[in-house]
C-alpha positions in Angstrom: -27.2 -6.5 -22.5 -24.4 -6.7 -25.0 -21.7 -9.3 -25.5 -18.7 -8.7 -23.3 -15.4 -8.5 -25.2 -12.3 -9.2 -23.3 -9.8 -6.3 -23.6 -6.4 -6.9 -25.0 -3.3 -6.9 -22.7 -2.4 -3.3 -23.4 -5.9 -2.1 -22.8 -6.0 -4.0 -19.5 -2.6 -2.5 -18.5 -3.9 1.0 -19.4 -7.0 0.4 -17.2 -4.9 -0.8 -14.3 -2.6 2.2 -14.7 -5.6 4.5 -14.8 -7.0 3.0 -11.5 -3.6 3.3 -9.8 -3.3 7.0 -10.8 -6.9 7.7 -9.8 -6.3 6.3 -6.3 -3.0 8.1 -6.0 -4.6 11.5 -7.0 -7.7 11.1 -4.8 -6.9 8.9 -1.8 -4.9 10.6 1.0 -4.0 7.3 2.6 -2.6 6.0 -0.6 -0.6 9.2 -1.0 0.7 8.8 2.6 1.8 5.2 2.0 3.5 6.0 -1.2 5.4 8.8 0.5 6.3 6.5 3.4 7.4 3.8 1.0 9.6 6.3 -0.8 11.1 7.4 2.5 11.8 3.8 3.5 13.6 3.3 0.1 15.7 6.4 0.7 16.6 5.1 4.2 17.5 1.7 2.7 19.8 3.3 0.2 21.4 5.4 2.9 21.9 2.5 5.3 23.2 0.2 2.6 20.9 -2.8 3.2 21.6 -6.1 1.6 20.0 -7.3 -1.6 17.8 -9.7 0.4 16.7 -6.8 2.7 15.8 -4.7 -0.4 13.6 -7.5 -1.6 11.8 -7.8 1.7 11.3 -4.0 2.0 10.0 -3.7 -1.5 7.6 -6.6 -0.9 6.4 -4.9 2.4 5.9 -1.5 0.7 4.1 -3.1 -2.2 1.8 -5.1 0.1 0.8 -2.0 2.1 0.1 0.1 -1.1 -1.8 -2.8 -2.7 -3.9 -3.3 0.5 -4.7 0.4 0.5 -5.7 0.4 -3.2 -8.0 -2.7 -2.5 -9.5 -0.9 0.5 -10.2 2.1 -1.7 -11.8 -0.1 -4.4 -14.0 -1.8 -1.8 -15.1 1.5 -0.3 -16.0 2.8 -3.7 -18.2 -0.3 -4.4 -19.8 -0.1 -1.0 -20.6 3.6 -1.5 -22.1 2.8 -5.0 -24.2 -0.1 -3.7 -25.2 1.5 -0.4 -25.0 5.4 -0.6 -26.8 5.8 2.7 -25.4 4.7 6.0 -25.9 1.0 6.8 -24.2 -0.8 9.7 -23.1 -3.7 7.4 -21.7 -1.3 4.8 -19.8 0.4 7.6 -18.5 -2.9 8.9 -17.3 -3.9 5.4 -15.3 -0.7 5.2 -13.9 -1.2 8.7 -12.9 -4.8 7.9 -11.0 -3.6 4.8 -9.3 -0.8 6.7 -8.3 -3.4 9.3 -6.6 -5.5 6.6 -4.6 -2.4 5.7 -3.7 -1.8 9.3 -2.5 -5.4 9.7 -0.4 -5.0 6.5 1.0 -1.7 7.7 2.0 -3.1 11.1 3.7 -6.0 9.4 5.6 -3.7 7.2 6.6 -1.5 10.2 7.9 -4.6 12.1 9.9 -5.6 9.0 11.3 -2.1 8.8 12.4 -2.2 12.4 14.1 -5.6 12.0 15.9 -4.5 8.8 16.9 -1.1 10.0 17.8 -1.9 13.6 21.5 -2.8 12.9 22.0 0.3 10.7 20.3 2.6 13.3 22.5 1.0 16.0 25.6 1.7 14.0 24.5 5.3 13.5 23.7 5.7 17.2 27.1 4.4 18.2 28.8 6.9 15.9 26.8 9.8 17.2 27.3 9.0 20.9 
């Protein structure tokens, strides 16, 4: 076993970027959440949310995408360690997916709270 050399900052940044791009290319759920996040940002721009609301929305979107990337990483490790079905391996994957679900529900609630006034104004203009 060789001596581990810590990579420099730029190399670490490149590896992180490579991991993000890999998950974006290969994981349908990550693709969905990135699309949904982009859609929310367009709606935020259209509805002229406040600076504070922008911060909250960006944090919520980033949290969901980060949770999904971590879920993908855990699933990859579980598949590597346990390529055949095992109940505990399946449970580990389910627990990680549950964490993504909790984060997505939280983000959806945040979105409803932030966009409710703008959607109400829009509805009042339409009807």
